[in-house]
C-alpha positions as CSV (number, residue, x, y, z in Angstrom):
1,M,96.9,108.3,104.8
2,A,95.7,111.2,102.7
3,I,93.8,110.9,99.4
4,H,94.3,113.6,96.8
5,A,92.6,114.0,93.4
6,Y,94.2,115.7,90.4
7,T,93.2,116.3,86.9
8,V,95.4,114.8,84.2
9,S,96.7,118.3,83.4
10,D,97.5,119.0,87.1
11,F,99.1,115.6,87.4
12,R,101.4,116.2,84.4
13,E,102.5,119.6,85.7
14,N,103.3,118.2,89.1
15,L,104.4,114.7,88.4
16,K,107.6,114.6,90.4
17,A,106.1,116.3,93.5
18,I,103.0,114.1,93.5
19,T,104.9,110.9,93.0
20,D,107.3,111.8,95.8
21,D,104.4,112.4,98.1
22,V,102.9,109.1,97.2
23,I,106.1,107.3,98.1
24,D,107.3,109.5,101.1
25,Y,103.9,110.0,102.8
26,N,102.0,106.9,101.7
27,E,99.5,109.1,100.0
28,T,96.9,107.8,97.5
29,V,96.3,109.9,94.4
30,I,93.2,109.8,92.1
31,I,93.8,111.1,88.6
32,T,90.4,112.2,87.4
33,R,89.6,111.6,83.8
34,P,86.5,112.1,81.6
35,K,83.6,109.6,81.8
36,K,84.8,108.4,85.3
37,R,87.7,106.6,83.8
38,N,89.9,107.5,86.8
39,V,93.2,106.1,87.8
40,V,94.4,105.4,91.4
41,M,98.1,105.7,92.2
42,I,99.7,104.1,95.3
43,S,103.3,103.4,96.1
44,E,104.9,100.1,95.0
45,A,105.3,99.2,98.7
46,E,101.6,99.7,99.3
47,Y,100.7,97.7,96.2
48,N,103.0,94.8,97.3
49,S,101.4,94.9,100.8
50,W,97.9,94.6,99.2
51,Q,99.1,91.7,97.0
52,E,100.5,89.9,100.0
53,T,97.3,90.4,101.9
54,L,95.2,89.0,99.0
55,Y,97.5,86.0,98.8
56,L,97.3,85.3,102.5
57,L,93.5,85.5,102.4
58,E,93.2,83.5,99.2
59,S,93.0,80.1,100.9
60,D,90.5,78.8,103.5
61,A,93.4,77.4,105.6
62,N,95.2,80.8,105.7
63,R,92.0,82.7,106.6
64,N,91.2,80.2,109.3
65,A,94.8,80.4,110.7
66,L,94.7,84.2,110.7
67,H,91.3,84.2,112.4
68,E,92.5,81.8,115.0
69,S,95.6,83.9,115.7
70,L,93.5,87.1,116.1
71,E,91.2,85.3,118.5
72,Q,94.2,84.0,120.5
73,A,95.7,87.5,120.7
74,K,92.4,89.0,121.7
75,N,92.0,86.4,124.5
76,Q,95.7,86.7,125.5
77,S,96.1,82.9,124.9
78,T,99.1,83.1,122.6
79,K,102.0,80.7,122.7
80,V,105.7,81.4,122.1
81,L,107.3,78.8,119.9
82,T,110.9,77.7,119.9
83,P,112.7,77.7,116.6
84,E,112.4,73.9,116.5
85,E,108.6,74.0,117.1
86,W,108.3,76.7,114.5
87,E,110.1,74.6,111.9
88,K,107.9,71.6,112.7
89,Q,104.7,73.6,112.4
90,K,106.0,75.2,109.2
91,Q,106.7,71.7,107.7
92,Q,103.2,70.4,108.7
93,F,101.6,73.5,107.1
94,E,103.5,73.0,103.9
95,E,102.6,69.3,103.7
96,E,98.9,70.2,104.1
97,R,99.0,72.6,101.2
């Protein structure tokens, strides 16, 4: 992932090419402004990904479950669930919320 910085003038002159690069190559763009009032541009897909991550890390239960899953993967002690087991666990999780 590349990060590029542009002045407002350069950004205006190259708007289409810069926004295409943000979307097509997952680039991050910093638009520099006076008095360090800069703006950061990312694609909508990247933004949505960040929002989902923040949502998942919002609750203690989710953070603990994610941490436990990472530990299981690291220790190679994962378990494959049947669709029925998955539904049962999903229902239990939703009831705890």
